[in-house]
Each structure stands twice: as C-alpha cells, then as structure tokens.
C-alpha positions, 0 to 999 in steps of 0.5 A: 735436849740440845743434841736431840734438837740438832738430830732432828735438824739433821734429819730434816736437812738430810732425809727430808728429800727421800721422805718427801719423794716417798710421800708425794701426792699422798695426803692425810685422810680428810676429816681426821686430825692426828699427832704422831711421836716416835723415837728412832735411829738413822744412818747418814753420810756426815755431809753430802759427798762425804765418805763417812756415815754416822748414826744418830737418834732421831725424834718424831713429832708430827701433827696433822690437822683435819683442816690441812694444817700440819706441824712436823720435824720433817715437813715444817709448819704449813698447810696442805690440801688435796683437790681430786688427784692433785695435792698442794702444800706451803710450809715454813721449814728449816735447813740446818747448818754445815759445819767444818768440824765434826760436831757428831749430831749436826751435819759437818766433818773434820774433812771440811776444815777451813771451808767455814760454815753454811749457816742454818736458814729458814725455808719456804717450802712449796709443793704440788703432786698428783697421784694416779689411780694406779698408786703412782705419784709425781710431785715437785717441791721448791725449797726457797732460802728466807734467811742466809739467802747465800745458801741458795735455793733448790727444787726436787722432783720425785716419783713414788709407787705404792706396792702394798696398801693394806691395814697393817702394811704400806710399802712404796718405792721412791726416786727423786732428783734435786736441782740447785741454783747457782748459789746453792750449788756454790755453797754446798759443793764449790771452793772459793779462792779464800776457802782453797787457801784455808782448806787446801782444796783446789778452787772450784767453781760451779753452775746451776744444775742437778746436784743429788739423786735418791732412790729407795723404799719405805715400809710402814708397818702397824703393830696395832691402832696406835703403834707402828714401825717405819723403815726407810732404806735407800741410797743418795748420790751426787751428780753433775758439777757436785759430783766433780767437786774436791770435797766429794769423797764418795758419790754414792752413800747409804741412807737408813732410818727406822722409827717406832711411832705412837699415834693419837 
C-alpha cells in the first residue's frame, strides 16, 4: 500500500495543475452526493524539468457531498460552493517531496544526486473561478505551504473550454500558468553554493516569476450510470528563470493519465 500512497501523492503534485485547470469554474450538481473510486496509470516526468518520464499506477478516491464538502486524492479535503457563475473553494491539501534519488513511485531522480530532498508539505489551497454561458471558464488557485515553508508558495491561473457536453461524453481543453514566489522558484529550480559543491551543478539563483505552463485535453466517457473512463493528455513546460536552471534537462514534457472509475 505504501507504493500506491506515493503514487497518489505524485499524482497530486504533478497532475493537479492540469486537472484543476480543466475543471476550473465547474462545480458539482447541487443536491447530490457522490463517491468515486478508480484505478489507472499515468505517464509523467520524473521531476519538473527532467528529460525522463515514468509510468506509475494511480488510485482515485473522490467524495463530493451535497453540502459542498469534498475529500479527494487530487483536491484534498475542503469545501466548495457556487454562487451563480462564480465558484469558490478552500481545502487542506498535500504536496509530496522531491527526492534526489530515483525511488520509482515518488517525485525525484538520480540526476538530482547531491541536491538534497525538498520536504513534503501540507498546503492551504484556495480557488475562485468563473464560468461563462458559452462553457468557457477561468480560475485562479493559490497553494500556500503550511509546513516546511521553505518550499514556498505558488499560484495558478487557468482557462478551460468545454467542447462536448452530452450524457455519455464530456470533452474539454485547458491551459494554465503557474507563478512561483522566490522561495518556491529557488527550492525547485535554484542551486545553492552547498548544492553546487555536492551535486556538480553550477550555482544558480532565481527570482519570483512564472515557472510552468501546461495545456491539454480531458475526455470523460460514461460507460453506464456507474462506470466511466477518464483520459487526460497534455504537455507541461518549464518557463522563465526555471527554464534556465542547470537541473532542467527538458523544457517541455508529455503528461498522460487514464483511469477507470466507479461512482456511487
């Protein structure tokens, strides 16, 4: 079970920007409570900026209460509500560590040897979204480190567009951009003097700015009332000061996730 737990954490920290961008501004139907469980697989970069990808299993567990309370492996534990076209949410989330070794089912790589680990952290996640009648939505999400605060904070601006909304299929496209404060940028893309000595990478200091962008499509296909297949395919890119970091081997990488889900 430990490996699956790491897989869920890796999914949260790596796929969450894309998944939230695809879902921004869209709330669950009022008056309904649902529980969704599922299994699947994902292909992700070993770390942000890695030139290698890995496949790993993912576990879906998502509870949405009619009151607005939710508990999810992607969204954390929190509350969301919708007032007209405006959606608001607040949650306690979790960001997994980045290791300087390849542990297979957690974020990290042997290419980071000597860089040390970035510790996991509890996150305060706050979001606001707006959905237009056309199916176009915009949203903003803030992710604030509550523990191990040296990893810093980040903010995501996302847009999404629903292309198909039918009983059997929901298809949409999304784009998002992540802004990192100085601590977050330095933690994930900077190289201190001590890290330079132990890793061999040249020293690299960063400043606050946009660090990542992502784009892709999401397709949810209902097989029947209970069963569905969800597919997300896209790309994630490293930009700004982050793109010039010596640990960034590849600026653009593919992201793919497929899950089979059961709702009740």
